[in-house]
N, C-alpha and C positions, 0 to 999 in steps of 0.2 A: 239348148243343152239337151243332151238323151235324160232319160227319166228310163232306169231302170232297175227289176230285184232279183235275186239273186236266189231260189226258191230250190227244196228237194227235186227232182227229175222224178216224173212220173210216170206209166208205161206209155200215155198218149207221147210224152216227148220224146221216146227211145229211139226212131226214127231219124228223127231230128240230131238227135245227137250219132247217131253212126251215118249219117248223109255225110254231117261237117269234120268230122274228122276220119272219113273218105276223102273226102274232097283235099282236106288239108295237110293229109301223111304225104305229100311231094315237098313241102317241105321241108319234112323230116328225111326225106332222104342223102344216105352219104353219098359223098363226091365219087366213093369207091366203088359204087355199085352201080354196074350197067342191067340196068331193069327197065323195063318199061313200066311209064307213070302212069297206062291202066291195071296192067295187072300188081303193084302196090297196091295202089284202091281198092281191086277188087280183095286182096289179101287182108285191106283192112276191112273190109265190108262183115267180112268172114269171123275175122277174129272176133270183129266186136258185136257179135248175133250171140253171146255168153253174156249180154250186160241183162239179157233178160229174167237170166236164174241169178245172176250175182248181184243184183240190187236188193233182194229179199234178205240178203247175208248181210247182219248187221255189222259186222267187220268194213261192208260196203259202201260206197256212196257215191249220187251221181248228183252233181247242183251244175242247175242253166242257168242260166241270164237269159231275162227275158223282158223290152220292152213293157211297161205299166198299160200304157193305153191302149196297144194294138195287140199286145200279147206276142208279138213277133218273140222268133226265137235269134240269139245272138251269141249264146257259145254256152260251153261246157266242161266242168271239169272232172274226172273219173277218181277217186282214192281208193288207198286200200287200208285200212290199219292193220297192226298186226301181222306186217308183214318183216320173215324172217331178214337180218343185215349178213350176209355172206362173209364176210373176215372175221366179228366181234359174237355173232348167233342174239343181237339185240336185237328188241323189236322196236320198231319204227311204220311210220304211214310211206304208203307209195304212192307220189303222183302219176297214174301209166296214158291219164290222156287231158291236156288240155288243150280245148279251139274255139275262138273269138273270130265270129264271119270279119271277115278281112275289114269293110267296112268300118268298124268299130275298135279297129287295132288305135292305140295309144289316147282310147277311150275310156280310161279305166277298166271295163270290163274284165278283159284277164287279171288284174290284180286286185280286184272284187272276188272273182270265182277262186284264184290261191287263194287267200284270206278264209274266203270260208272251207275250205282244203282245209286249210291249219288249224283253223279253230274245228272243225267233225274233229281231227287227229288230236288237238289237247284236251277235250274231250270223255275221251277214250282211254285216255293217262299214257300218250305216248309225247317221248322225249324232245323225238326228230323225226321228223318229214326227208324225203327224198325225193328225185326226179330225172329221167335221164334227156339228155338234150343232145342233138347231131351238131359235133362241133365247127360242125358249117354253117351252122344257121344261127349268125353270128349275130341278128337280129333276136333274137330266142335267146343268146344268152345274156348277151345287157340285159335283159326285161328280166332274171331270172338273178342275177346279180342286183341288181338291183332292191327287188325284194329280200335279198340278205342271204341270197343262196351262193354257196361258194361251191367249188371243186375239189371232191374229196381223191375220187380217185381218176385214172386215164382205161379209156378200152382201146386197145387197141386193133388191128388189124393191115394185113397185108395178103396183097391180088396175089396168086401164086401162078397163073397163067393168062396176064394180061390180053395175049393175042386171045382166047381161045375166056370166055365168059361163062358156056354154061358147061 
């Protein structure tokens, strides 16, 4: 059985967070998007460079799961509390990224990371926590549903010019 702990990320963990999130983002790309997977990975890498500044903010947390004996990085979750819900203006938390190394899928690591994000949010007085998941990522959708997350809204898209994606 895998023995791991979930703890607050340090600056030394951030390169692993960025690398895993960049590798796993391909599972979140909508089938409507005609884009090279390497471009998506590079965008994600650049986007997550802001983590270095974000983790110094009291309303932002990055938690990592690491193997107890070896310290091997297994996954992470990035959560922000105090995010404003777009329709009601209520303050809530938002999970911006969660990734787990493939060999630890279905081992409880993702669940432990989400639970830590939820605990962080409760400790900051948040009543709600939200996240976004690509509809086509059925495995992730089922995972979140098992943890009690429910669909609140649908985000819709239309491809305007399917013949010319540029």
